[in-house]
C-alpha positions in Angstrom: 30.4 -96.5 -11.2 31.2 -92.8 -11.8 33.9 -92.8 -14.4 36.0 -89.7 -14.2 37.4 -88.1 -17.4 40.9 -89.5 -18.2 41.9 -87.2 -21.1 40.0 -83.9 -20.6 42.6 -81.2 -20.7 44.7 -83.4 -23.0 42.8 -84.7 -26.0 40.2 -81.9 -25.6 39.7 -78.9 -23.3 38.4 -79.3 -19.8 36.8 -75.9 -19.9 33.0 -76.5 -20.5 32.5 -73.0 -22.1 35.4 -73.4 -24.4 34.5 -77.0 -25.2 31.0 -75.9 -26.3 32.5 -73.2 -28.5 34.9 -75.7 -30.1 32.1 -78.2 -30.7 30.0 -75.5 -32.3 32.9 -74.8 -34.7 33.6 -78.5 -35.4 30.0 -79.7 -35.8 28.5 -77.7 -38.8 24.9 -77.1 -39.4 24.0 -79.7 -42.0 21.2 -82.1 -43.1 21.3 -85.3 -41.0 19.9 -88.7 -41.5 19.5 -91.9 -39.5 22.4 -94.4 -39.5 22.9 -97.9 -38.2 26.6 -97.2 -37.4 29.5 -94.9 -37.9 33.3 -95.1 -37.8 34.7 -92.0 -36.2 38.3 -91.0 -35.2 39.4 -90.5 -31.6 42.6 -88.4 -31.7 43.0 -85.0 -30.0 40.3 -82.7 -31.3 42.9 -80.4 -32.9 43.8 -83.2 -35.3 40.6 -85.2 -35.8 37.9 -83.0 -34.4 36.7 -81.5 -37.7 36.4 -85.0 -39.3 34.5 -86.2 -36.3 32.3 -83.1 -36.1 31.4 -83.4 -39.8 30.4 -87.0 -39.3 28.3 -86.3 -36.2 26.6 -83.4 -38.1 25.6 -85.8 -40.9 23.8 -88.4 -38.6 21.0 -88.2 -36.2 22.1 -89.1 -32.7 19.3 -91.0 -31.0 18.7 -91.2 -27.2 20.7 -94.4 -27.0 24.1 -95.1 -28.4 26.5 -98.0 -28.2 30.2 -97.0 -28.3 32.8 -99.5 -29.3 36.5 -98.7 -28.8 39.8 -100.5 -29.0 41.8 -101.3 -25.9 44.9 -99.2 -26.0 45.9 -99.9 -22.4 45.9 -103.7 -22.4 43.9 -103.7 -19.2 40.7 -105.7 -18.5 38.7 -108.3 -20.4 38.8 -108.8 -24.2 35.2 -107.7 -24.4 34.8 -105.3 -21.5 31.4 -103.6 -20.8 31.3 -100.5 -18.8 29.5 -101.1 -15.5 26.3 -99.2 -14.6 26.6 -95.6 -13.5 27.7 -92.6 -15.4 30.7 -91.1 -17.2 31.6 -87.5 -16.5 32.8 -85.0 -19.1 33.2 -81.2 -18.8 29.7 -80.9 -20.2 28.2 -83.0 -17.4 27.4 -86.7 -16.7 26.4 -89.2 -19.4 24.4 -92.1 -18.0 25.2 -95.7 -18.9 22.0 -97.3 -20.3 21.6 -100.2 -18.0 18.9 -101.9 -20.0 21.0 -102.0 -23.2 24.0 -103.2 -21.2 22.0 -106.0 -19.6 20.7 -107.1 -23.0 24.3 -107.2 -24.4 25.3 -109.4 -21.4 22.3 -111.6 -22.1 23.0 -112.1 -25.8 26.8 -112.2 -25.7 28.2 -114.6 -23.0 31.8 -113.6 -23.7 31.1 -110.0 -22.6 32.2 -109.1 -19.0 31.5 -106.0 -17.0 34.9 -104.6 -16.3 35.7 -101.0 -15.1 39.5 -101.5 -15.5 39.4 -101.6 -19.3 37.6 -98.3 -19.4 39.4 -96.3 -16.6 42.1 -94.8 -18.8 40.9 -95.6 -22.3 40.6 -92.4 -24.4 38.9 -93.9 -27.6 35.5 -94.1 -26.0 35.7 -90.9 -23.8 36.4 -88.5 -26.7 33.2 -89.4 -28.4 31.0 -88.4 -25.5 31.2 -84.6 -25.8 30.2 -84.9 -29.5 27.2 -87.1 -28.5 26.2 -84.7 -25.7 26.4 -81.8 -28.0 24.2 -83.5 -30.6 21.7 -84.9 -28.1 21.9 -83.7 -24.5 19.5 -86.5 -23.5 21.9 -89.3 -24.7 22.7 -92.4 -22.8 25.0 -95.1 -23.8 26.6 -98.5 -23.4 30.3 -98.9 -23.9 32.5 -101.9 -25.0 36.3 -101.8 -24.9 37.5 -104.5 -27.3 40.7 -106.6 -27.9 39.2 -109.7 -29.4 41.7 -112.1 -31.1 39.9 -113.4 -34.3 37.0 -112.9 -36.6 35.0 -115.7 -35.1 34.9 -113.8 -31.8 34.1 -110.5 -33.5 31.3 -112.1 -35.5 29.7 -113.6 -32.4 29.9 -110.3 -30.6 28.4 -108.3 -33.5 25.6 -110.8 -34.0 24.9 -110.7 -30.3 24.9 -106.9 -30.3 22.3 -107.0 -33.1 20.1 -109.3 -31.1 20.4 -107.1 -28.1 19.5 -104.0 -30.1 16.5 -105.8 -31.7 15.2 -106.8 -28.2 15.9 -103.3 -26.9 13.3 -102.1 -29.4 14.4 -98.5 -29.8 16.8 -96.8 -32.1 20.5 -97.3 -31.3 23.5 -95.8 -33.1 26.6 -98.0 -33.1 29.7 -95.8 -32.8 33.0 -97.6 -33.8 35.9 -95.4 -32.6 39.0 -95.8 -34.7 41.9 -93.9 -36.3 43.5 -95.2 -39.5 47.1 -95.7 -40.4 49.7 -94.5 -37.9 53.1 -93.0 -38.4 53.7 -93.4 -42.1 53.9 -90.8 -44.8 50.6 -89.3 -45.9 50.9 -91.0 -49.3 51.6 -94.4 -47.8 48.8 -94.0 -45.3 46.3 -93.1 -48.0 47.4 -96.1 -50.2 46.9 -98.5 -47.3 43.8 -96.9 -45.9 42.2 -97.0 -49.4 42.3 -100.8 -49.2 40.7 -100.8 -45.7 38.0 -98.3 -46.8 37.1 -100.5 -49.8 36.2 -103.3 -47.4 34.2 -100.9 -45.3 32.4 -99.7 -48.4 31.5 -103.3 -49.2 30.3 -103.8 -45.6 32.8 -106.7 -45.4 34.0 -107.0 -41.8 36.0 -110.2 -42.4 37.7 -108.6 -45.4 38.5 -105.5 -43.3 40.2 -107.5 -40.6 42.0 -109.6 -43.2 43.4 -106.7 -45.3 44.5 -104.8 -42.2 46.4 -107.8 -40.9 47.8 -108.9 -44.3 48.8 -105.3 -45.4 49.9 -104.2 -41.9 47.4 -101.4 -41.8 47.6 -99.9 -38.3 43.9 -99.1 -38.0 43.8 -99.2 -34.2 40.0 -99.7 -34.1 39.7 -102.4 -36.7 38.1 -104.7 -34.1 35.4 -102.2 -33.2 34.8 -101.3 -36.8 34.4 -104.9 -37.9 32.1 -105.6 -34.9 30.0 -102.6 -35.9 29.8 -103.8 -39.5 28.6 -107.3 -38.4 25.9 -105.8 -36.2 24.8 -103.2 -38.7 24.5 -105.7 -41.5 22.4 -108.0 -39.2 20.2 -105.0 -38.5 19.6 -104.3 -42.1 22.4 -101.9 -43.2 23.0 -102.0 -47.0 25.4 -99.1 -47.8 28.0 -96.7 -46.4 29.5 -93.3 -47.2 32.9 -91.9 -46.6 32.2 -88.4 -45.1 35.8 -87.3 -44.7 39.4 -88.7 -44.9 42.3 -86.6 -43.5 45.5 -86.8 -41.5 47.4 -85.1 -38.8 49.8 -83.5 -41.4 47.1 -81.3 -42.6 47.3 -79.6 -39.2 50.9 -79.7 -38.2 52.4 -79.7 -41.7 54.4 -82.9 -41.3 53.4 -85.2 -44.1 56.3 -87.7 -43.6 54.8 -89.2 -40.5 51.0 -88.9 -40.0 48.1 -90.5 -38.3 45.2 -90.7 -40.7 41.5 -90.4 -39.9 38.3 -91.6 -41.7 34.7 -90.6 -40.9 32.2 -93.2 -42.3 28.5 -93.6 -42.0 26.7 -97.0 -42.4 23.0 -97.0 -43.4 
């Protein structure tokens, strides 16, 4: 499968020269360290690009990455794996890592190869230029998720950990998520503080529970919880909030924002 860009020219520029210039501005020169996983926003770069860039600058991007994203379109399987092939961005193709994908299928029976879930999904695509910029040799596996309960999330995360362990090489797990949507900046921060507390505790079940009970519209809560399950199984013990921001800091509207958090898990 050759997956064509769905949101180039919308969420980010489709001009490769301009895109490299913007990435060089958004990704600062900074010390970086290895991480098990990250939570990174996926809005248009004008809104969340600086938060994403600061996060990508803070972590080392290995040659293989697993990107987990929410299913905004409702298309495809609940745990949809991108088929073999490559994804195109204005910076060039990014190959799907067939071996990691095969190991995920081996260790998680509920996962299905499904191109339909990925065709128009922006949450995974917008991560790729950042990954290419940080490591031009990167390959990846991609899961688009709409799982219904923590049991399903836990089984997926544990299976991912087994797949990565058998893979035998370093893999960064990228959970793509924005935080609270379309509330005031103050209300969003109050709600998101509760979700971020669960992330700080590396508590995936608590994260899912607080988002549902407090009506926190964190669109990637399922990918984030899955990443936390897998990261803990792979030995993660701590996390760090790199940046928290919202769209109002760009457009001046603090009455109705989308909030963004950039988090590393070590």
